[in-house]
N, C-alpha and C positions, 0 to 999 in steps of 0.2 A: 430696655431702662439706662441711661447715662447716668453716672453721678460723679461729680467732681470735688476734690479737696483741694484746697491751695495753702502751702506752708511759705510764709514770706520772712526771708533771714532778718529784715531788719524789725518787722513787728513782732517775730517769734511767736506766732500765732497761727493757729489753723481753721479755715471756716470754709464752708461749702460755697460753690460757684455755679453759675449759669453754664451751660453747654456754649450759648453764644459767645461768652469771654473767654475760650479756651485759646484763641488764636492769639488775642493782646497779652493775655497771661503768660503763654508761651514764651513770647518774646523777651519777657523781662528774666533776666541770669538770676534775680534775687529770688525768684519764686519757684518752688516745686509743687508739680501737679503728680496728683493721683487719680486718673479718671480709671473708674469702674464701669463696665459695661456689661448689662446681662441681656442675653438674648438680642444680640446687634439688631437693630432696624436700618432701612435705608437710608434715614437722616445719622444714623450714627456712623456709618460706613462712608457717608458723603464726609464727615469730620476725619476719619481716620484718611481718607484720599487727598482731600482740598485743604486741612491744617496741618496733618503732620506729614503728609506727603508719601505713605508708605508704599512699599514696591506690592504690585498688585499680587504677585505670588504669596508673598507674606501674608495679604489680606485674606486671600483665599483660604489659607491653610488656619487663619485664625476664625473663619466663619464656619468652614467644614471641618467635622472630628478627624483629629489624627489619631492614628492607631499606635504610634510610638512618640514617647517623648523626643524632643530634639531644640538645637541649638544653633540658630543661622545669624552670622554677623554681617552688618550691612555697613554702608560709610559712617552712618552717624546715630545708630542704634542697634541695640540687640533684638531678635525675637527667638523667644523662649516658649516651649511647649512642656508644661508639667501636668501632671495627673494627681487629682486627691481622690480618696479610694474610702470605700465602706464595705464592711462585710454583711451579707444577709444571711443568717443563721437559719432561714426557712426551710421548707422543703428543697429549694434548690441550691441552696448554700453556695451562693457564687461572692466574686469580688465585683461590687459595682463602682466602675471609674468614671471620675467627673474632670472633665479636661479643662485645664487654666491656660490660657493663651497671653502671654506677657510681651510688651513691648517697652523695651528699657533705653532712656535716651539720658541725654546729659542733666536736662532738669523736669523730668518726667518719667513715670510709670503708668502705663496704660494696661489693664486687664480686663479681659474678656472671657466669657464663660455662658454658655447656654442654660446650663441649671445654676441655680443659687450652690453658693459654697459657703459651707458654715463658718471655716476657718477665715476666709477673705471677708466674709461681712463682719465677724466679730474682730478683725485687725481694724477694718475701717472705720467701725464705731469708736473704738479704741483710740486712734488717731485724732478723732474729733476733740475727745477730751484731754488725750495727753499726747503731745505731739511729739514724744521722744522718737518715734521711729521715723518721723521726717525730718527733724531737725538736724541729722546727721548726714543728710544727702541721700540722692535716688539710689546709690549701691547700697546704704543701710537699710533703705525701705525696700528694695528689692529683696534682701537678705530676710528681713522680717515677713514678707510674703511666702517665701519659698521656706522658711524655717516654719511657719504654721501647717504648711502643707505635709511637710515631712514628718511633723509631731502627731499627724493625724494617723501616719502609719503605725504607731505603737499599739492603739487600741486595737486596730484590725488584727496585729500579730498577736494581741493577746486573747482576741477571741479565738481565732485559729488554736491557741495553744489550750484553751479549755476544751474546744471540741474534740482534739485529738486527745486529752486525758480522759475524756467521758468516753471516747471508743474504746481505748486501751481497756478501761475498766469492763465496758460491755463484751470485748472478746474474750476477756478470762472469765466472764461469768456464762459464756457461751453463745456463739457466734449464731448469727442467722443472716438471711440474704440483705438485710436492710442495714447490718454494719458494713458488709462490703458494699453497698451501694454509696454509703456515708465516705468511707475511706477515699473512693474514686472520686469523689466530688470534692472533698477535701484536700487531695493531691491536685487537682484541675485549678483550685484556687490557690493555692500555694505557688503554682507553676506560673498563674496570672500575674499574680504579684510580684514574682521574681522577674518576670518580661517586663514590665514597668518599672521597677526598681533599678535594674542593672544601665539602662540608658540615662536614666536621672542620675546617678552615679557619676558616669563620665561628665556630665553636663556640671555638677557641683565640682567636679575635678578640675575643669577648666577654668571656673569660676574662683576655685581657691586658688590658683597658680595665678592670677592675675594677667593670664595672656593676653587680654582683652585692654584696650585702653580706655573702657567704659568702667573698669572695677579698679579703684585705688588700693594700695598694697595693704592699708589698715584694714580696709572693708573687707579684702579678700580672707584674711583670718577668720572672719565670722564664717562665710562660705566654707572654710575647711572644717569647721566645727559641726556644720551641717552635713557634711560630706561623711565625717567619722559617724554621724547619727543613722543614715543612709547604708553604711557599712555594716552597722550595728544592726540594723534591720535584715538586710542580706544574710548576715551570718545567722540569725535568729531563723529564717526563712530555709536555709539549707539545714537546720539541725531538724526542724520539722519535717521537711522531705525525708530524711534518714529515718526519724521517727515513723513517720506514715509506712515508709518502705517494711520496716521492722513489725509495724503493726500488721500490716497485709500478708508478711510471711507468719506472724503467729496466727492470724484467722485463717490461712490454710493449713496450716498444723493442726489448729482445734478442729476442723472440719476433716482434715484425714484421722486423726486419732477417732474422731465420732465413726467416721466410716468403718475405721477398723473394729471398733467396738460392735458396730452393728453385724459386721460380716462374721465376727467371731462368735456372737450369739448365735447368727444363723448357723453358722458350721457346727457348733455344739449340737443344736436341736437336731440336724440333718445327722451326724455322728451317733446320735441316740437312737435316733428311729431307723437307721440304716438294719440292724438286727432283727426289728419288729417286721421289716420288710421281706427280711429273707424267710420269717417264720410264715408268714401270711402268703410268701409266695406259694410254698409247696400245697396250699389248699386250693390254690389255681389249676392245679394238675388233676385230669382226670385219672388219678389213682385212689386206691381205699387206703385210707391212714388207719393205724391200728388204733388210735383214741377213738375212731368214730364206732367202735364195738363198745366202747365204755359207756356209752351214754350220756347223760348230762355231767358226769365226773370230767369227760372230756374236755369240754369245754373251760372247765377251772384250772385242768392240766395246762390248756395252751395259754390261759391268761397268766399264770403263775409264771409259766417259761418266758411269756413276754416281760412279766416285772423281773424275772432274774436277769435276762439280758439287759436291759434298762441300768438295772444298778450296777451289774457288771462294767457296763461302760462309762458308767458315771464314777465307779471307783476307779478306772484306768485312766481315766481322762484326770481325776485329782493327783493319783501318784506321778503321772507326768507332769504335774504343775501346770497344765494348760489352762485351767478353770480355776 
């Protein structure tokens, strides 16, 4: 699906246009176009090839998902790959990435994504009602798109923080196997988010330094602001990673303490039972013991001796402060 918004500097208004008029509108330097393509079709690809004359490699990168953000500079346009993200805190607890490919030229911004992106759709609708994001030029429109993508990282980071706090409470209450599983999944989610954010920080650093002729110095300041937001999210993720490592250590400590308590209990039971084993061991010998001549009183004597042995062992352990 292809959608087109056109802002005209003279009319100072934004209106939707048909795909057939893109070439004519593009030739007018007073127009600023935002073309948004969702799940590109063959006709959409033809527009990129015939009207915009994008490089074949850039078109392939835009159509087929990329694993990493990137920025490629061509003669008269930039090709940028960014990623929007969402955190699924169900059983899998994974970071879901949604790729956004951006072609940025002198008087147009073309966005391509296979899945709907809430941040892009929201901004696209807003531009139809309020043209502020488009009336300041293509660079500012590119900033608005990227800024909306980056703003979506903060809710994801907050969800991760809430899950980490829940895990910390569960570890203190008593660790179980599900806690370890959740810690591992959260660590993987944090690392996934960091692996996407670090390259995007480099991209925004380039745009913020205005090292490309497509970004005006006045607009570059806005990209530096977005860069600061990415640095902030990255700092939060570093903190989460450290907290998760500490949570893992706390979990292992709780498990180790629990195991020590179990071993201590079993050792105490074994220690108390050892004298009984010694006493009963005599009755396994093929000899005649004196108490056999006592009749039924001999059984009470043996039971009493066992009880005294157990009491003696308990008293010994308590005096040593081992229990």
